[in-house]
Residue frames relative to the residue before (quaternion, step in Angstrom):
aa qw qx qy qz dx dy dz
M 1.0000 0.0000 0.0000 0.0000 0.00 0.00 0.00
M 0.3405 -0.7237 0.5636 0.2064 3.53 -0.98 0.81
E 0.4760 -0.6880 0.4746 0.2735 3.54 -1.05 0.79
L 0.7518 0.2720 -0.1614 0.5786 3.56 1.29 -0.38
E 0.6112 -0.5217 0.4341 0.4073 3.54 -1.27 0.31
V 0.4338 -0.6802 0.5233 0.2743 3.57 -1.02 0.83
H 0.2360 0.7490 -0.5689 0.2442 3.51 -0.33 1.35
G 0.8033 0.2400 -0.1934 0.5096 3.56 -0.68 1.05
L 0.6955 -0.5163 0.3363 0.3696 3.52 -1.33 0.43
S 0.6552 0.5234 -0.3374 0.4276 3.61 0.89 -0.80
M 0.6650 0.4745 -0.3087 0.4872 3.62 0.98 -0.76
L 0.6213 0.5351 -0.3358 0.4636 3.57 1.07 -0.71
E 0.6279 0.5237 -0.3244 0.4757 3.59 1.06 -0.75
R 0.6365 0.5231 -0.3252 0.4642 3.60 1.01 -0.77
I 0.6272 0.5222 -0.3269 0.4764 3.60 1.02 -0.80
G 0.6630 0.5128 -0.2985 0.4564 3.58 0.92 -0.93
E 0.6544 0.5059 -0.3096 0.4690 3.57 0.96 -0.84
A 0.6677 0.4892 -0.3011 0.4736 3.59 0.99 -0.77
A 0.6936 0.4884 -0.2819 0.4482 3.58 0.93 -0.87
F 0.8027 0.2676 -0.1186 0.5196 3.58 0.97 -0.84
A 0.2049 0.7972 -0.5399 0.1759 3.59 1.12 0.59
G 0.8366 0.2030 -0.1589 0.4834 3.55 -0.83 0.98
C 0.7704 0.2416 -0.1945 0.5571 3.61 1.18 0.12
D 0.5914 -0.5724 0.4438 0.3545 3.51 -1.30 0.41
G 0.4268 -0.7338 0.4760 0.2298 3.59 -0.65 1.09
A 0.6878 0.4497 -0.2778 0.4976 3.59 1.21 -0.37
A 0.4811 0.6827 -0.4329 0.3391 3.61 1.26 -0.05
V 0.4575 -0.6296 0.5456 0.3107 3.56 -1.22 0.54
L 0.2092 -0.8279 0.5144 0.0785 3.57 -0.54 1.20
Y 0.7809 0.1637 -0.1096 0.5928 3.59 1.24 -0.25
R 0.0436 -0.7584 0.6501 0.0159 3.53 -0.96 0.93
G 0.5321 0.5926 -0.4653 0.3863 3.53 -0.77 0.99
R 0.6196 -0.5352 0.4153 0.3964 3.52 -1.31 0.06
I 0.3833 -0.7089 0.5453 0.2307 3.53 -0.95 0.88
Q 0.7856 -0.0594 0.0556 0.6133 3.53 1.06 -0.80
E 0.0997 -0.7756 0.6209 0.0555 3.53 -1.24 0.52
V 0.1872 -0.7499 0.6247 0.1110 3.55 -1.00 0.88
R 0.0340 0.7944 -0.6047 0.0458 3.55 -0.90 0.94
K 0.2531 -0.7484 0.5964 0.1421 3.52 -1.27 0.51
E 0.0631 -0.7688 0.6364 0.0081 3.55 -0.89 1.03
G 0.7903 -0.0499 -0.0224 0.6102 3.56 -0.24 1.26
E 0.7592 -0.2946 0.2502 0.5236 3.57 -0.60 -1.15
V 0.5947 0.5825 -0.3458 0.4329 3.59 1.31 0.07
Y 0.2412 -0.7663 0.5827 0.1228 3.56 -0.95 0.96
F 0.1037 -0.7708 0.6274 0.0386 3.52 -1.18 0.78
M 0.1364 -0.7236 0.6635 0.1327 3.54 -1.27 0.49
D 0.1585 -0.7872 0.5932 0.0577 3.54 -0.78 1.11
L 0.0374 -0.7793 0.6250 -0.0245 3.55 -0.92 1.02
E 0.1869 -0.7467 0.6210 0.1482 3.56 -1.26 0.41
P 0.0290 -0.8297 0.5574 -0.0051 3.59 0.35 1.21
P 0.3948 -0.7411 0.4898 0.2347 3.61 -0.83 0.94
F 0.8693 0.1897 -0.1145 0.4418 3.54 -1.34 0.48
I 0.5075 0.6418 -0.4307 0.3809 3.62 1.03 0.69
E 0.2339 -0.7297 0.6278 0.1368 3.52 -1.10 0.84
K 0.6309 -0.5846 0.3675 0.3539 3.56 -1.07 0.82
D 0.7010 0.4895 -0.2839 0.4341 3.60 0.88 -0.90
Q 0.6383 0.5184 -0.3271 0.4656 3.63 1.25 -0.24
L 0.5916 0.6659 -0.3217 0.3210 3.54 1.23 -0.53
Q 0.0643 0.7584 -0.6461 0.0567 3.55 -1.01 0.95
L 0.1501 -0.7796 0.6044 0.0667 3.55 -1.06 0.83
S 0.0743 0.7646 -0.6400 0.0155 3.54 -1.16 0.63
E 0.1865 -0.7761 0.5987 0.0667 3.50 -1.20 0.62
K 0.0801 0.7716 -0.6275 0.0663 3.53 -1.00 0.87
G 0.8268 -0.0191 -0.0279 0.5614 3.56 -0.56 1.14
D 0.7830 -0.2844 0.2284 0.5038 3.56 -0.75 -1.03
E 0.6255 0.5556 -0.3115 0.4505 3.58 1.26 0.32
L 0.1748 -0.7501 0.6324 0.0829 3.54 -1.00 0.97
T 0.1391 -0.7804 0.6048 0.0764 3.59 -0.93 0.91
V 0.1278 -0.7494 0.6478 0.0481 3.53 -0.85 1.09
Q 0.0302 -0.8118 0.5825 -0.0267 3.57 -0.59 1.16
A 0.0215 -0.7587 0.6510 -0.0127 3.54 -1.03 0.93
G 0.7984 -0.1091 0.0283 0.5914 3.56 -0.23 1.25
P 0.8149 -0.2267 0.1618 0.5083 3.60 -0.83 -0.92
Y 0.6301 0.5607 -0.3272 0.4261 3.61 1.25 -0.15
K 0.1062 -0.7880 0.6058 0.0287 3.56 -1.00 0.92
H 0.0697 -0.7552 0.6503 0.0448 3.51 -1.18 0.73
K 0.1831 -0.7923 0.5764 0.0812 3.56 -0.75 1.07
V 0.1179 -0.7742 0.6213 0.0256 3.54 -1.02 0.95
I 0.3280 -0.7060 0.5889 0.2173 3.56 -0.89 0.93
L 0.3662 -0.7535 0.5075 0.2015 3.55 -0.69 1.12
P 0.4622 -0.6520 0.5125 0.3142 3.58 -1.03 0.71
R 0.7017 -0.4855 0.3107 0.4188 3.59 -1.19 0.45
S 0.6358 0.5585 -0.3386 0.4114 3.58 0.98 -0.79
L 0.7393 0.3853 -0.2214 0.5060 3.62 1.19 -0.46
Q 0.5150 0.6472 -0.4295 0.3625 3.60 1.18 -0.29
G 0.7958 0.2576 -0.2248 0.4999 3.55 -0.92 0.96
R 0.6132 0.5003 -0.3564 0.4967 3.59 1.27 0.05
P 0.3629 -0.7481 0.5078 0.2254 3.61 -0.69 1.02
I 0.5541 -0.5546 0.4912 0.3797 3.55 -1.26 0.41
A 0.1849 -0.8024 0.5618 0.0792 3.57 -0.69 1.11
G 0.7625 -0.2309 0.1576 0.5834 3.58 1.25 -0.30
A 0.1278 -0.7807 0.6059 0.0844 3.54 -1.28 0.14
R 0.1560 -0.7622 0.6220 0.0887 3.50 -1.25 0.53
F 0.1290 -0.7752 0.6164 0.0499 3.55 -0.96 0.95
A 0.1361 0.7854 -0.5851 0.1495 3.55 -0.44 1.25
G 0.8051 0.0789 -0.1097 0.5775 3.56 -0.76 1.05
K 0.7480 -0.3148 0.2669 0.5197 3.56 -0.64 -1.12
K 0.6343 0.5784 -0.3024 0.4144 3.58 1.29 -0.07
L 0.1722 -0.7467 0.6377 0.0787 3.53 -0.97 1.00
S 0.0642 -0.7960 0.6019 -0.0021 3.56 -0.65 1.13
I 0.1293 -0.8086 0.5735 0.0220 3.58 -0.49 1.24
R 0.2184 -0.7733 0.5868 0.1001 3.56 -0.82 1.07
F 0.1959 -0.7849 0.5819 0.0832 3.55 -0.93 0.97
G 0.4220 -0.7205 0.5047 0.2193 3.54 -1.08 0.82
E 0.7612 -0.3296 0.2846 0.4806 3.51 -1.34 -0.36
R 0.5997 -0.5819 0.4148 0.3602 3.54 -1.13 0.72
A 0.1164 -0.7668 0.6303 0.0328 3.53 -1.00 0.96
S 0.5934 -0.5480 0.4206 0.4132 3.56 -1.19 0.24
L 0.4554 -0.6707 0.5110 0.2857 3.58 -1.09 0.72
T 0.0438 -0.8325 0.5521 -0.0165 3.56 -0.37 1.26
G 0.5015 -0.6508 0.4319 0.3720 3.56 1.24 -0.27
Q 0.5366 0.6048 -0.4188 0.4132 3.57 1.28 0.00
E 0.4738 -0.6797 0.4878 0.2750 3.53 -1.06 0.74
E 0.1829 -0.7587 0.6198 0.0822 3.53 -1.01 0.96
E 0.1388 -0.7767 0.6067 0.0973 3.56 -1.06 0.69
G 0.1946 -0.7933 0.5694 0.0929 3.55 -1.06 0.77
A 0.4028 -0.6837 0.5539 0.2520 3.52 -1.20 0.63
Y 0.2074 -0.7628 0.5920 0.1568 3.56 -1.20 0.32
E 0.4514 -0.6923 0.5046 0.2498 3.52 -1.22 0.60
């Protein structure tokens, strides 16, 4: 926590020094796929590897072309690819570090929020 409001270049430099202490701020810190969409038969899945999430904290919601993954107070929004837009969340499984979200049959886009359960 900063003792002052982050305002101006000098405070921004202090934030950068604190966040990247001991490593190169321009270095690539993660290599790998952030998300993967796959199809098994007629069923579509989206696989994610969200960091620092416990299964009991996990909540998913979908609205339009946007998927929201929430863990406690933290939210991550994912824009769904066309192949998944209009398909409701049919379920999800969280095993190890991998979240696999199963999507159902395509439905009409009504703008209503859909929520999915996870196993």
